[in-house]
C-alpha positions in Angstrom: 6.9 12.2 7.2 4.3 14.2 9.1 2.3 14.3 5.9 2.3 10.5 5.8 0.6 10.4 9.2 -2.1 12.8 7.9 -2.5 10.7 4.8 -2.9 7.5 6.9 -5.6 9.3 9.0 -7.3 10.4 5.7 -7.1 6.8 4.4 -8.9 5.6 7.6 -11.5 8.3 7.0 -10.6 9.5 10.5 -11.6 13.0 11.5 -8.6 14.7 13.1 -7.5 18.1 14.3 -4.5 19.1 12.2 -2.5 21.4 14.6 0.6 22.9 13.1 2.9 24.7 15.6 5.0 27.6 14.3 8.6 27.9 15.2 8.0 30.9 17.5 5.3 29.0 19.4 7.2 25.7 19.6 9.1 26.5 22.9 5.7 26.8 24.7 4.5 23.4 23.4 7.8 21.5 23.6 7.7 20.6 27.3 4.3 19.0 27.0 5.3 16.7 24.2 6.6 13.2 24.8 10.4 13.3 24.1 10.0 17.0 23.4 9.4 16.4 19.7 6.7 16.4 17.0 4.7 14.8 15.6 2.3 13.7 18.3 -0.9 11.8 18.0 -3.3 12.4 20.8 -5.8 9.7 21.6 -8.3 10.2 24.5 -6.1 12.8 26.0 -2.9 10.7 25.9 -0.1 11.9 23.6 2.0 9.4 21.6 5.2 10.3 19.7 7.7 9.0 17.1 6.8 9.1 13.5 7.3 5.5 12.6 5.5 4.3 15.8 2.5 6.5 14.9 2.5 5.2 11.3 2.8 1.6 12.4 -0.1 2.1 14.8 -2.3 3.7 12.2 -1.3 1.1 9.6 -2.5 -1.6 12.0 -5.6 0.3 12.9 -6.6 0.6 9.3 -5.7 -2.9 8.2 -2.5 -1.9 6.3 -0.6 -4.8 7.7 0.9 -8.1 6.4 -0.8 -11.5 6.6 1.7 -12.6 9.2 4.5 -11.4 11.5 7.1 -11.9 8.8 5.2 -9.7 6.3 4.8 -7.1 9.1 8.6 -7.3 9.7 9.2 -6.6 6.0 6.9 -3.6 6.0 8.6 -2.2 9.1 12.0 -2.8 7.4 11.0 -0.9 4.3 9.4 2.0 6.2 12.5 2.3 8.4 14.7 2.8 5.4 13.5 6.4 5.1 14.7 8.8 7.8 14.0 12.4 8.7 16.3 15.1 10.1 14.8 18.3 11.5 18.0 20.4 11.9 18.4 22.3 8.6 22.2 22.5 8.7 22.6 18.8 9.5 20.0 18.0 6.9 21.9 19.9 4.2 25.2 18.2 5.0 23.6 14.7 5.3 21.6 15.2 2.1 24.8 16.0 0.2 26.6 13.0 1.7 23.7 10.6 1.4 22.8 11.7 -2.2 26.1 10.3 -3.4 26.2 6.9 -1.9 23.2 6.0 0.2 20.0 7.2 -1.5 20.8 5.7 -4.9 21.4 2.3 -3.3 18.4 2.3 -1.0 16.0 3.7 -3.6 17.1 1.1 -6.1 16.6 -1.6 -3.5 13.2 -0.3 -2.5 12.3 -0.2 -6.2 13.3 -3.8 -6.5 11.3 -4.8 -3.4 8.2 -3.0 -4.7 8.6 -4.8 -8.0 9.0 -8.2 -6.3 5.9 -7.5 -4.0 3.5 -6.8 -6.9 3.7 -3.1 -6.5 3.3 -2.8 -2.7 5.6 -1.6 0.1 3.7 0.5 2.7 1.3 3.5 2.6 3.2 6.7 2.6 4.3 9.8 0.8 7.3 9.2 -1.5 9.3 11.9 -3.3 8.6 12.3 -7.0 11.1 9.9 -8.5 9.2 9.0 -11.6 12.1 8.5 -14.0 14.6 6.6 -11.9 12.3 4.6 -9.7 9.1 3.7 -11.6 7.8 1.2 -9.1 7.9 3.9 -6.3 5.9 6.2 -8.6 3.4 3.4 -9.2 2.8 3.2 -5.4 2.5 6.9 -5.0 0.0 7.0 -7.9 -1.9 4.1 -6.4 -2.1 5.7 -3.0 -3.4 8.9 -4.5 -6.3 7.0 -6.2 -7.7 6.3 -2.7 -10.6 8.8 -2.5 -10.1 9.8 1.1 -6.3 10.2 0.6 -6.8 12.2 -2.6 -9.4 14.5 -1.0 -7.0 15.1 1.9 -4.0 15.8 -0.3 -6.0 18.1 -2.5 -7.2 20.1 0.5 -4.2 20.0 2.7 -1.9 23.0 3.1 1.5 22.6 1.6 4.3 21.9 4.1 7.9 20.8 4.3 7.1 18.0 6.7 
């Protein structure tokens, strides 16, 4: 999901310092981070945390919002359907469990929502699910046609987050 934040910054044509902290350096940085977690967006010296909060802020800042509070609510609902786990052991266990029952149901529902919303959900990086979820692929392809986002993705180092 961190890459989604970087893509939103690229979408807004916002210059930013992309600081990636190694695992060995993390203990030094952790105490200075809100909630002791990453990602962090720093604005005028103030640090803000929580991935979805940062994404919602950037979405509002760059005009990627609904026409009313109900549409904003739907965008938040859809964005909140995707979660991130940083602990590799927990992630592997959850992935196996969720792959059986949760992901197929949620991805099918997101695909239906995208279809009913004329191909829109929210700006963000989605896994490559071309065959099973064609409307999600359409959004991914559409996002990558935005020149600033494409330029960022082409130049960005690969990462797992």
